[in-house]
DRENNU-968558 format. One record per residue (C-alpha): x, y, z. Coordinates in steps of 0.001 Angstrom, whole numbers, plus 500000, padded with zeros to 6 digits. Each point is the difference from the previous one (the first is absolute). Example, Ala and Ser with C-alpha at 12.3 -4.5 7.8 and 13.67 -1.06 7.14 Angstrom:
<rs>
512300495500507800/501370503440499340/
</rs>
This chain:
<rs>
118123652892421791/497598497851497979/500844496303499562/499681498629496462/500023496465498667/499631498606496517/497945496938499147/500535498058496759/497259497350499686/500178497655497008/496658498726498703/499577496895497839/498204501790497193/501671502030497275/497680499755497041/496506501050501029/500225503718500830/496447500062501379/501076497572502727/503168501965500712/498014503246500231/497589498481502518/502992499252502225/501698503389499604/496661501768500547/499946498502503499/503451501422500655/499011503473498830/497011500047502348/502379500201502978/500797503606500919/503632500815500569/501355497291497690/501584500789496637/499769497518497125/503365500530498329/500058497371497283/498005497187498377/502103497726497777/498099497147498306/501732497240498008/498067497900497524/502550497209499578/500571499631503725/496277500561500684/501047502067502975/499591503622501103/502420501799502313/498438502884501928/501917502591502026/498365502008502771/501450502217502710/498767501826503089/499935499877503778/500254496423501328/496480499460501347/498402501491496895/502166497894497719/498960496907501950/496334500913499517/500524500467496260/501980496778499652/497371498033501931/497213501402497822/501963499066496865/500668496455501226/496310499594500840/498861501207496578/502625497882498201/498660496885501718/496524500909498758/500857500703496344/502908497598499331/499420496240500036/503328498190500230/498439496807498654/499951501640496571/503143502149500179/502978499256497747/503125502036499272/503755499864499574/500787501484503420/500158497743503084/496905500511502182/497907498399502719/497343502587500815/497608502617498632/502086502469501967/503236498120499505/502371502148502040/499517503139502052/503300501482501244/500242503120502171/503011502280499546/501199502705502425/500267503374498244/500556502714502619/500088500482503777/499340496306500650/502307497094500803/500001496556498450/499062498586503400/496886502173500081/499194499062496409/500223496305500917/497407500507502736/497655501666497522/500526497149497507/499104497406502613/497000502058501067/498767500030496392/500696496281499619/497986499187503124/497083502120498843/499953498302496581/500131496581501620/497415500699502703/497456502118498146/500302498738496424/500906496396500859/502841499988497494/503158498076500986/502989502330500383/503726499367500104/502261502760501342/503246500299498037/503271501947499818/500445502226503085/496482499188501244/500660496222500026/499537498206503319/502549497314499038/503096500038497841/498813497556497336/497073502294499199/502112503081499324/500420499024496360/496871500710497959/500836497301497450/500093497429502786/496643501133501366/498504499864496503/501538496649498997/497436497736498410/497986503083499052/496207499928499955/499832496434498669/501905498706503018/497984501825502676/497781497104501010/502985497853500903/501954502916501488/497232501135502348/499588496460501314/503694499880500933/500516501093503671/503386501484499041/498222502396497659/497123501006502224/499221503650499095/501050502706502427/496414501264499940/496717498765498568/498689496482499338/502346497051499486/497675498251497575/499227500084496319/496274500761500329/497625501507497450/500935503528501037/503744499366499689/499523498217496668/498803503318498583/502247502452501852/503162497978500283/502644501074502506/501593503397500608/503580500750501059/500369503155502099/503480501339500576/502188502921500967/502964500838497814/502384502822499309/499390502622497349/501202498939496545/501309502665497639/500391499412496270/502977502150499020/501848500195496673/503392501640499416/500749501397496542/503336499396498253/501802501712497117/500064496748498056/497649497943497852/501679496707500947/497749497607501908/502991497716500652/501935502757501717/496941501097501958/499518496406501143/503614499838501135/499403503012502257/496711498512501222/501847496801500998/502617502154501793/497399501566502280/497100497566500451/500023497879503142/499938496697498092/503021501096498005/501328497943497087/500935496408499270/503565499056500924/502049498740497032/503407498440499521/502464502295498246/498152502504497834/497141501571502065/497733500070496924/500771496900497956/501660497766502591/498525496752501249/497342500470502702/501119498905503468/497510497758501821/499791499055503673/499882496445501334/496258499845499266/500474501039496402/498636503530500467/501860502968498496/502219501890502463/499059503685500133/502261503017500589/497788502393502031/499505503578498829/500641503066502118/496415500953500936/497754498114502399/496234499722499382/500439500945496347/498927498166496851/501360501382496741/500266499382496284/501293501986497043/497782500834497042/499657502366497050/497141502514499808/499294500694496336/497719502965500802/502891501912501570/502846498315498108/501889499199503221/500927496953502015/498882499872503616/500692498113503186/496493498982501056/499849499361503738/497469498873502571/501065501332503390/498176497494502171/500879501672503304/500892503691499809/500960500033503670/502903497682499024/500840501503496605/498411503435499450/499637501507496521/502918502399500454/502396497207500977/498842497883497046/500509502979497668/503490500768501287/501076496363499862/498861499637496382/501893503225499263/503215498531501473/499688496634498220/499141501708496705/502974502337500208/502277497029500646/498795498546496690/500443503258498084/496288500813499966/498287503091501355/496701500266501852/497819502729498475/497038499905502373/497318497726501387/496324499165499838/497541499194502780/497284497540498999/496937500436502189/499977501760503366/502442500607502815/499618501021503671/500940503576500845/502621498962502548/501942498093497313/500289503204497967/500918502072503048/502727497496500940/501358500262496454/500049503790500192/501861499909503324/502468497456498631/500971502092496994/500175503236502004/502302498281502508/502266498858497166/500310503668499022/500700500916503642/496908502172500022/497426500356502753/497195497426499895/497821502241502175/497873501293497131/496272499640499336/498469496884498466/499375501600496614/503683500854499684/501046496488501055/497706498505497364/501364502397497358/503579499036500873/499091496291499773/498391500446496577/502956501933498584/502687497821501612/498537496755498615/498851501508496710/496446498827500552/498880502509497375/502442498696497366/497458498190497805/496805501824500961/498706502521502509/500032498805503596/497002501475501802/500259499435503777/496230500487500342/499472496921497822/502920497872501150/500185500431503788/497298498158501913/499459502573502738/499709502819497475/497369498072498043/497911499739503169/500038503726500691/497255500605497428/498446503439499907/499673500554503746/500296503708500839/502616500392502709/500719503160501936/503735499414499585/499598500013496218/498527503517499988/501994503102499186/501179502094502939/497437502652499067/497244497417499581/500751498434503374/499998503398501715/496746500966498302/498345496710500954/501129500455503599/498638503559500062/496613498970498559/496811499269501950/500769496268499826/500981498672503480/502735497828498496/502916500205499610/500254501313503512/502620500423502681/501033496344499967/500841499967496291/501771503359500288/502071498695502938/501029496964497957/500952502209497063/501998502318502260/501893496941501225/500617498872496409/501380503444499106/502189500011503094/501708496695499333/500227500888496299/502224502921500991/502164497703502115/500219497580497082/500971502825497664/502912500896502268/501084496342499979/499927499863496210/501882503294499680/502589498726502455/500343496744498064/500959501971496883/502104502683501720/503356500559498320/502811498665502175/497712497653501931/500132497168497440/501063497475502630/496856500770502034/497351499579497253/498758496693501414/499575501424503519/497708502752498730/498313497714497485/498904497800502913/498534503006501812/498200501125496845/498482496540499553/498758500059503606/498512503443499419/498219498847496843/498293497188501946/498733502435502648/498829502363497256/498092497286498138/498324498830503209/498889503511500926/498701500664496486/497918496836500347/498511501383503229/498952503239498255/497281498107498140/499490497395502708/499027502640502549/497320501316497654/498877496415499306/499697499445503757/497761503066500309/497851498724497143/499616496642501744/498494501784502988/497567501847497757/499056496721498308/499411498362503373/497711502827501114/498059499529496767/499138496354500748/496325499124500601/498733499983503590/496384498808499856/500278496619501724/501943499125503141/502360497884497895/500675502933497686/500564502320502951/502496497582501540/501852499537496697/500038503764499417/501356500711503472/502748497394499571/500927501427496586/500229503528501424/502176498757502873/502396498139497679/500196502879497516/500665502481502811/502804497826501354/501549499838496549/499704503789499660/501938500250503256/502636497438499008/500963501699496717/501088503350501520/501772498048502743/501994498209497285/500721503419498463/501403501048503377/502205496921500252/501311500253496447/500633503754500115/501877499699503286/502130497115498695/500742501967496831/501744502671502067/503017497685500217/500705500897496366/499909503759500676/502152499612503109/502638497970498142/500046502487497124/500277502964502364/502978498352501679/501817498384497076/498420501193496746/500976502711497556/500400503105502226/498711502257497249/496605498259500266/499789499819503781/497100502468500110/497963497565497865/500489497321502643/498765502522502581/496876500852498026/499396496246499580/500099499563503784/497514502862500473/497622498377497496/500355496629501728/499088501492503376/496999501747498449/498959496602498619/500352498317503385/498125502674501927/497365500438497295/499349496257499805/499788499874503810/497117502473499916/498193497609497662/500726497039502264/498415501853502918/496948501345498176/499146496605498473/500106498415503455/496809501768501026/497743497746497917/501444496682501201/498435497957502813/503088497861500590/501761502314502453/502929497662500648/500791500207496272/499808503801499858/501921500557503234/502812497753498773/500425501880496702/499731503413501634/502601499090502629/502398498569497437/499364502982497734/500900502436502765/503377498285500459/500701500196496259/499039503687499893/502338500842502893/502881498002498500/499448501601496590/500138503496501503/503251499174501801/501470498544496776/498933503068498036/501763502243502550/503182497924499748/499981500171496206/499390503762499939/502889500522502459/502296498004497691/498780501989497005/500581503350501742/503527498943500992/500813498884496439/498646503237498523/502113502077502388/503109498154498761/499355500802496320/
</rs>
């Protein structure tokens, strides 16, 4: 699956929109990167930009923006209320989907090195990308701000991680940039059935990590308790990585708990919502819904959907759209205004208007397959057959999870349904990917071949595209064969009234394996690397034989179960 990261560069210009546009224009020139938001502030004289895409493309866009910012912003003349020390002041990378923080850190350091080496701008790496503990904190890295750079860069303890360690003419104009890697921050508000800011604040203090000030006697009016250094003693709140405050929203005539979830892997939105619900109820206040400010990763919404389904003792093995719908309804995200997943979930915003085979109607897909167009072909059909097969197995799991009298087994079947959904989603991805692989071969054959250099490049492109076109159906084989575990388990232990569905699922899975194997073999003919093709064909043959044996075992179980009905 595609890796996605977010980049949130902050530029030290928030008043001159022509300058800001020159910077964002550079970002929009990079294919495959989506400019999500541009937020200028006149008082702070600072603009926060949000972009998202695949890691390497985001790095290209960020680098281009940093380069342009150094050209159009002169820090010698920049003033504003916000702390700053560079034209591109900070440039954090944030993992969004299918990528770890460790991988994101490597990309951040790669970007930092490129900025330092190619643009000759000093760079400090901060937060998770920091090379030493004292540089994790951005405020520490930025201490002294732009005015203190000359002294700071001359201090060996503050030698930049990349770029020049001197305040030269170039650096005088560009300043310094901090490049980091941090967790995704979600701005999340919970609505209350009260207009009291004081009561909302009390709940906010209950949940936020910092908590509330400790007092002697009365918790509101009592004397503040200080430690030996004279600092107020705090009673921590119940949620880690959460900042919160209570306020009143005149537009909606409700009080809210306004939260920044600074690390949703520690405190996800659904946990924050439920905890506010509990603390509110304890104070005689009801939660009426919530509001998401900005964007959220898809996985955060899917986790919320699974969480609330599990609380209901219902199967979590449903499709993503249903999980998102459950999350929206369970947290009342549509309480104050419509919640449109296409505008609020990052991955959905990136989908654009791309025409996918899997988004066609059944009739449209069949008609397209039957047309004179060579794609979709056997590889895409094999992947779709596999998706249908495991969908049947997943259906049996979901039916079994809700079977009357089997209430104590709902979680067992829910787990199987969730496994089936993952196989299904992977195979649906391969439906379009197989066609994309075919198109890559056609594109490679269309490359120019006049000079020897062009001929060599064309031949290499054809070889690589052909290998990819062989790898995709092989992955279809692997996934379809693995998915048969769901059908086997459902044939053995699932709802006996649906056992034939598990059998049909196994038949579809075998068709997918054997159909994809034909595509593995036919695509091998155009590849010069025979060790590569022989390896995949040999491994494919083993999978095909094992799949046929598994299909036979499942059908035998199905026949036995049917005879007992």
